C-alpha positions as CSV (number, residue, x, y, z in Angstrom):
1,W,30.5,10.5,-2.2
2,K,33.9,9.0,-1.3
3,N,35.3,9.4,-4.8
4,F,33.6,12.6,-6.0
5,S,32.9,14.8,-3.0
6,T,35.2,17.2,-1.2
7,N,33.7,16.1,2.1
8,E,30.6,18.2,1.6
9,T,27.6,17.4,3.7
10,P,23.9,18.3,3.6
11,D,24.6,21.1,6.1
12,S,27.5,22.6,4.1
13,T,25.4,22.5,0.9
14,G,22.1,23.5,2.4
15,M,20.5,20.4,0.8
16,K,17.9,18.1,2.4
17,G,19.7,14.8,3.4
18,D,18.0,12.4,1.0
19,H,18.4,14.9,-1.9
20,F,22.1,15.2,-1.1
21,V,22.7,11.5,-1.1
22,G,20.5,11.1,-4.2
23,K,22.8,13.5,-6.0
24,Y,25.6,11.0,-5.6
25,Y,23.4,8.1,-6.5
26,V,22.8,9.9,-9.9
27,L,26.4,10.8,-10.2
28,F,27.4,7.1,-9.7
29,D,25.0,6.0,-12.4
30,S,26.3,8.7,-14.8
31,E,29.9,7.6,-14.2
32,Y,29.0,3.9,-14.5
33,R,27.4,4.6,-17.9
34,K,30.4,6.6,-19.0
35,Q,32.8,3.8,-18.1
36,I,30.6,1.2,-19.8
37,K,30.9,3.2,-23.0
38,E,34.7,3.5,-22.7
39,L,35.0,-0.3,-22.4
40,E,32.7,-0.8,-25.3
41,E,34.9,1.4,-27.4
42,K,37.8,-0.9,-26.6
43,G,35.9,-3.8,-28.1
44,I,34.4,-5.3,-24.9
45,D,30.8,-6.4,-25.4
46,T,28.1,-4.6,-23.3
47,E,27.3,-7.4,-20.8
48,Q,31.0,-7.8,-20.0
49,A,31.5,-4.1,-19.8
50,K,28.8,-3.7,-17.3
51,K,30.6,-6.2,-15.0
52,Q,34.1,-4.8,-15.5
53,T,33.8,-1.1,-15.0
54,P,36.2,0.2,-12.3
55,I,33.3,1.9,-10.4
56,I,31.1,-1.2,-10.2
57,L,34.1,-3.4,-9.1
58,E,34.8,-0.8,-6.4
59,A,31.2,-0.8,-5.3
60,Q,31.2,-4.6,-5.1
61,E,34.4,-4.5,-3.0
62,M,32.7,-2.0,-0.7
63,L,29.7,-4.2,-0.4
64,L,31.9,-7.1,0.7
65,K,33.7,-4.8,3.2
66,W,30.3,-3.7,4.5
67,E,29.1,-7.2,5.0
68,N,32.4,-8.0,6.8
69,Q,31.8,-5.0,9.1
70,E,34.9,-3.2,8.0
71,P,35.0,-0.1,10.3
72,E,35.7,2.6,7.7
73,T,33.1,1.4,5.3
74,L,30.5,0.8,8.1
75,A,31.1,4.3,9.4
76,L,30.6,5.9,6.0
77,W,27.4,3.8,5.4
78,K,26.0,4.9,8.8
79,K,26.7,8.5,8.1
80,M,25.1,8.6,4.7
81,N,22.1,6.5,5.9
82,A,21.6,9.0,8.7
83,W,21.4,11.8,6.2
84,V,18.9,9.9,4.1
85,Y,16.7,9.0,7.1
86,E,16.7,12.6,8.3
87,G,15.5,13.8,4.9
88,F,12.9,11.0,4.7
89,E,11.5,12.0,8.1
90,K,10.9,15.5,7.0
91,S,8.9,14.3,4.0
92,Y,6.9,11.8,6.0
93,T,6.1,14.5,8.6
94,R,4.8,16.8,5.9
95,L,2.6,14.1,4.5
96,G,1.3,13.2,7.9
97,V,2.8,9.7,7.8
98,S,4.2,7.9,10.8
99,F,5.3,4.3,11.6
100,D,4.8,2.2,14.7
101,S,8.1,0.4,14.1
102,V,10.9,0.4,11.5
103,Q,12.9,-2.6,10.5
104,Y,16.1,-2.3,8.4
105,E,17.0,-4.9,5.9
106,S,20.6,-4.1,6.7
107,N,19.9,-5.8,10.1
108,T,18.3,-8.9,8.6
109,Y,20.7,-9.8,5.8
110,L,22.6,-12.1,8.2
111,L,19.4,-13.9,9.1
112,G,18.7,-14.2,5.4
113,K,22.1,-15.7,4.8
114,D,21.5,-18.2,7.6
115,I,18.2,-19.1,5.9
116,V,20.1,-19.7,2.6
117,T,22.5,-22.1,4.4
118,Q,19.5,-24.0,5.8
119,G,17.9,-24.0,2.3
120,I,21.0,-25.6,0.9
121,E,20.8,-28.3,3.6
122,K,17.1,-28.8,2.8
123,K,18.0,-29.0,-0.9
124,V,15.7,-26.0,-1.6
125,F,18.7,-24.0,-2.8
126,I,21.5,-25.1,-5.0
127,K,25.2,-24.0,-4.6
128,K,26.8,-23.8,-8.0
129,E,30.5,-24.4,-8.9
130,D,31.3,-20.7,-8.8
131,G,30.0,-20.5,-5.2
132,S,26.8,-18.6,-6.0
133,V,23.5,-20.0,-4.6
134,W,20.3,-20.3,-6.5
135,C,16.7,-21.4,-6.1
136,D,15.2,-23.4,-8.9
137,L,11.6,-22.5,-9.4
138,T,11.1,-23.8,-12.9
139,Q,8.7,-26.5,-11.6
140,E,6.5,-23.6,-10.3
141,G,6.5,-22.0,-13.7
142,L,9.1,-19.4,-12.8
143,D,12.9,-19.4,-13.3
144,E,16.1,-19.8,-11.3
145,K,16.6,-17.1,-8.8
146,L,20.0,-15.9,-7.3
147,V,19.9,-15.8,-3.5
148,L,23.6,-15.4,-2.8
149,R,26.4,-14.0,-5.0
150,K,29.5,-16.0,-5.7
151,D,31.5,-13.7,-3.4
152,G,29.0,-14.5,-0.6
153,T,27.3,-11.2,-0.5
154,S,23.5,-11.0,-0.3
155,V,20.9,-9.8,-2.8
156,Y,17.6,-8.1,-2.2
157,I,15.7,-11.4,-1.9
158,T,18.2,-12.7,0.7
159,Q,17.3,-9.7,2.9
160,D,13.6,-10.1,2.2
161,L,13.7,-13.7,3.4
162,G,15.3,-12.6,6.7
163,T,13.0,-9.6,7.1
164,A,9.8,-11.7,6.6
165,I,10.9,-14.3,9.1
166,E,11.9,-11.6,11.7
167,R,8.6,-9.8,11.2
168,F,6.5,-12.9,11.9
169,E,8.6,-14.0,14.9
170,Q,8.8,-10.5,16.5
171,H,5.2,-9.3,15.9
172,K,3.3,-12.7,16.0
173,L,1.5,-11.7,12.8
174,D,-1.6,-13.3,11.4
175,K,-1.0,-11.8,8.0
176,L,1.7,-9.7,6.3
177,I,0.8,-7.3,3.5
178,Y,3.5,-5.8,1.4
179,V,2.4,-2.5,-0.1
180,V,4.8,-2.2,-3.1
181,G,4.5,-1.1,-6.7
182,N,3.5,-3.5,-9.5
183,E,7.0,-3.4,-10.9
184,Q,7.9,-5.8,-8.1
185,D,5.1,-8.4,-8.8
186,Y,7.6,-11.1,-9.9
187,H,9.9,-10.5,-7.0
188,F,7.2,-11.1,-4.4
189,L,5.9,-14.1,-6.3
190,V,9.3,-15.6,-6.0
191,L,9.8,-14.6,-2.4
192,F,6.5,-16.2,-1.3
193,K,7.3,-19.4,-3.3
194,M,10.7,-19.6,-1.6
195,L,9.3,-19.3,1.9
196,K,6.7,-22.0,1.2
197,K,9.5,-24.3,-0.1
198,L,11.5,-23.6,3.0
199,G,8.6,-24.9,5.1
200,Y,7.2,-21.7,6.6
201,D,3.4,-22.4,6.9
202,W,2.6,-18.7,7.4
203,A,3.9,-18.0,3.9
204,E,0.2,-18.7,2.9
205,N,-0.6,-15.6,4.8
206,L,1.6,-13.3,2.8
207,Q,0.1,-10.8,0.4
208,H,1.5,-8.4,-2.1
209,L,-0.8,-5.3,-2.4
210,S,0.4,-4.4,-5.8
211,Y,-0.3,-0.8,-6.8
212,A,0.1,0.7,-10.2
213,M,2.3,3.7,-11.0
214,V,1.7,7.4,-10.7
215,D,2.6,9.2,-13.9
216,L,3.0,12.9,-14.2
217,P,2.1,14.9,-17.3
218,D,5.8,14.7,-18.4
219,G,5.7,10.9,-18.0
220,K,7.0,8.4,-15.4
221,M,10.6,9.2,-14.4
222,K,13.4,7.1,-13.0
223,S,15.6,8.2,-10.1
224,R,18.9,6.8,-11.4
225,E,18.6,9.1,-14.4
226,G,18.4,12.2,-12.2
227,T,15.1,13.2,-13.8
228,V,12.9,12.2,-11.0
229,V,10.1,14.5,-9.9
230,D,10.9,14.6,-6.2
231,A,8.1,14.1,-3.7
232,D,9.2,17.3,-1.8
233,D,9.0,19.3,-5.0
234,L,5.6,17.9,-5.8
235,M,4.4,18.7,-2.2
236,Q,5.7,22.2,-2.6
237,E,4.0,22.6,-5.9
238,M,0.7,21.5,-4.4
239,F,1.1,24.1,-1.6
240,D,1.9,26.8,-4.2
241,T,-1.1,25.8,-6.4
242,A,-3.4,25.7,-3.4
243,K,-2.2,29.2,-2.4
244,K,-2.6,30.6,-5.9
245,I,-6.2,29.2,-6.3
246,S,-7.2,30.2,-2.8
247,L,-6.0,33.8,-3.3
248,E,-7.8,34.0,-6.7
249,L,-11.1,32.9,-5.0
250,G,-10.6,35.5,-2.2
251,K,-12.4,35.0,1.1
252,L,-9.2,34.9,3.2
253,E,-9.1,38.5,4.3
254,S,-9.8,37.6,7.9
255,Y,-7.0,35.0,8.0
256,S,-3.6,35.6,9.6
257,D,-0.6,34.6,7.5
258,E,-0.1,31.6,9.7
259,E,-3.7,30.5,9.2
260,K,-3.4,31.0,5.5
261,N,-0.3,28.9,5.2
262,K,-1.9,26.2,7.3
263,L,-4.9,26.2,5.0
264,Y,-2.8,26.1,1.8
265,E,-0.9,23.1,3.3
266,T,-4.2,21.3,4.3
267,I,-5.7,21.9,0.8
268,G,-2.5,21.0,-1.0
269,M,-1.7,17.8,0.8
270,G,-5.4,16.8,0.8
271,A,-5.6,17.3,-2.9
272,L,-2.5,15.2,-3.5
273,K,-3.6,12.3,-1.3
274,Y,-7.2,12.2,-2.5
275,Y,-6.3,12.4,-6.2
276,I,-4.2,9.3,-5.8
277,L,-6.4,7.4,-3.3
278,K,-9.6,7.9,-5.3
279,V,-8.3,5.6,-8.0
280,D,-8.3,1.8,-7.7
281,P,-4.7,0.8,-6.6
282,K,-4.3,-1.5,-9.6
283,K,-4.9,1.3,-12.1
284,N,-2.3,3.7,-13.3
285,I,-2.8,7.4,-12.5
286,L,-1.9,10.5,-14.5
287,F,-1.5,13.0,-11.8
288,D,-2.2,16.7,-12.7
289,P,-1.5,19.0,-9.8
290,K,-3.7,21.8,-11.0
291,A,-6.7,19.5,-11.8
292,S,-6.4,18.0,-8.3
293,I,-7.2,21.3,-6.7
294,D,-10.6,21.9,-8.3
295,F,-13.4,23.1,-6.0
296,Q,-16.0,21.6,-8.3
297,G,-14.9,18.1,-9.3
298,N,-14.0,14.8,-7.7
299,T,-11.2,16.3,-5.6
300,G,-10.1,16.5,-2.0
301,S,-10.6,20.3,-2.2
302,F,-14.2,20.0,-3.2
303,I,-14.9,17.6,-0.3
304,Q,-12.9,19.9,2.1
305,Y,-14.9,22.9,0.9
306,T,-18.2,21.1,1.5
307,H,-17.1,20.2,5.0
308,A,-16.2,23.8,5.7
309,R,-19.5,25.0,4.3
310,I,-21.4,22.8,6.7
311,C,-19.3,23.9,9.6
312,S,-20.1,27.5,8.8
313,L,-23.8,26.6,8.6
314,L,-23.7,24.9,12.0
315,D,-21.7,27.7,13.6
316,K,-24.8,29.9,12.9
317,Q,-27.2,27.4,14.4
318,Q,-27.0,24.0,16.0
319,P,-29.8,21.4,15.6
320,T,-32.2,20.5,18.3
321,D,-34.7,17.6,18.6
322,F,-37.3,17.2,15.9
323,S,-40.4,14.9,15.6
324,E,-41.4,12.7,12.7
325,I,-41.3,14.5,9.3
326,S,-41.7,13.5,5.6
327,L,-38.5,13.4,3.7
328,T,-37.8,14.8,0.2
329,E,-36.3,12.5,-2.4
330,I,-32.8,14.1,-2.0
331,E,-33.0,13.8,1.8
332,K,-33.8,10.1,1.4
333,K,-30.8,9.6,-0.9
334,I,-28.5,11.3,1.7
335,V,-29.9,9.1,4.5
336,R,-29.3,6.0,2.4
337,Q,-25.8,7.1,1.6
338,L,-25.1,7.7,5.3
339,A,-26.5,4.3,6.1
340,D,-24.0,2.7,3.7
341,Y,-21.0,4.1,5.6
342,T,-20.2,1.1,7.7
343,E,-20.5,-1.4,4.9
344,T,-18.3,0.7,2.7
345,I,-15.6,0.8,5.3
346,Y,-15.7,-3.0,5.7
347,K,-15.5,-3.5,2.0
348,A,-12.6,-1.1,1.7
349,A,-10.7,-2.9,4.5
350,E,-11.5,-6.4,3.1
351,S,-10.4,-5.5,-0.4
352,L,-7.5,-3.2,0.7
353,N,-8.9,-0.6,-1.5
354,P,-9.1,3.0,-0.1
355,S,-10.7,4.2,-3.3
356,L,-14.0,2.8,-2.1
357,V,-13.9,5.2,0.8
358,A,-12.9,8.1,-1.4
359,N,-15.6,7.6,-3.9
360,Y,-18.2,7.0,-1.2
361,V,-17.5,10.3,0.4
362,Y,-17.5,12.1,-3.0
363,E,-21.0,10.7,-3.7
364,L,-22.1,11.8,-0.3
365,V,-20.7,15.3,-0.9
366,K,-22.4,15.5,-4.3
367,L,-25.7,14.6,-2.8
368,F,-25.3,17.1,0.0
369,N,-24.5,19.9,-2.4
370,S,-27.5,19.1,-4.5
371,F,-29.6,19.2,-1.3
372,Y,-28.0,22.5,-0.2
373,Q,-28.8,24.2,-3.4
374,S,-32.4,23.0,-3.5
375,S,-33.5,22.9,0.1
376,P,-33.6,25.9,2.5
377,I,-32.1,25.2,5.9
378,L,-31.6,28.2,8.1
379,K,-34.4,30.0,6.3
380,M,-36.8,27.1,6.7
381,D,-40.0,28.3,8.5
382,N,-41.0,24.8,9.7
383,L,-38.9,24.3,12.8
384,E,-39.2,20.5,12.7
385,V,-37.9,20.4,9.1
386,K,-35.3,23.0,9.9
387,N,-33.9,20.9,12.8
388,F,-33.9,17.7,10.8
389,R,-32.0,19.4,8.0
390,L,-29.5,20.8,10.5
391,T,-29.1,17.4,12.0
392,L,-28.7,15.8,8.6
393,S,-26.0,18.4,7.7
394,K,-24.2,17.7,10.9
395,Q,-24.2,14.0,10.3
396,V,-22.9,14.6,6.8
397,S,-20.0,16.7,8.1
398,E,-19.1,14.1,10.7
399,T,-19.1,11.4,8.1
400,I,-17.0,13.5,5.7
401,A,-14.5,14.1,8.5
402,S,-14.4,10.4,9.4
403,C,-13.9,9.2,5.8
404,M,-11.2,11.8,5.1
405,K,-9.4,10.9,8.4
406,L,-9.3,7.3,7.2
407,L,-7.6,8.6,4.0
408,G,-5.1,10.6,6.0
409,I,-6.6,13.9,5.0
410,E,-7.4,16.9,7.2
411,V,-10.7,18.8,6.7
412,P,-10.6,22.5,7.7
413,R,-13.6,24.1,9.5
414,R,-13.4,27.1,7.2
415,M,-12.1,27.9,3.8
């Protein structure tokens, strides 16, 4: 931004803050690659060229200035960070995501550097002749890991050391679970080993919940190449797809425009979340926006529609008490499925696997729809059976709502 912008801002360009900064992130990488190529053409080998490009040397100098709290660099960093966080907040809000507390690695790198100093004294870390500091993990079957550059600046793992310690000290944690993609498996393996070697007993209570990648029909994309499918674009596509399908199905004549847009948002975001959460975290996902909004398959939309169908049924008549009756086979299956709710939630929590909840509620919904098609409810002449079926329907709707809430998904009362 400092080199390539004309002091433009998110406001002046009409861009969302994180998108705006991301544009310069991509521009940096493009210029970096260009400069590498220019040096290679002068006969410098690739590895040396990567270290000698003017733009990377300038970036390293800025990092040093930032760590030394140089006012101009710090002010620029704060300004651009504010743009990014403002953009992130809009995306999180749309997804229904909130945080109890936020910790910034930029505030913990100094603690991390102090830990490195202590590690040198404990002979956990080794300071080499060029001034860089390393941790030798070859005895643990890993390799040597850089923890401090030769110019004294920190690396990711330096900050992670400080952040882990700060979290445990501030929040008095029993356990700390890192929810990060499987591309970082090795990083966390190294981090946990380091903390153990440094003597932190609670390092035994660190866990990396490693999740697989979400691919799109066009393939997985990388942000530095500028070909990333942005989360905001994907959310908007989900909204547009939900709108298109809902309008094709009709049934929205009585809705106001505001109610329609709220419904499209609920269906779209529900479809996005459910499609991802129904898959075991360790398995890759090929996400298809259109397939995720299918009112007949294993989708959030199908579950939402079933909930709305039951609400419509109960709006016509609420259940009252009933005496002992004989259950049909499908009713028995639904009762058994409802009885498994608590155990399913416990299993999902213990295994850190929300797909257990997603697939549980899908099975419940399948059973209910089979029951709904084969068993008269409002038209049932036997009042005892009628009230039982209304009660059963109500319990199913409440269980659907509970499961979907655990998955962060809203369920509308009508669709």
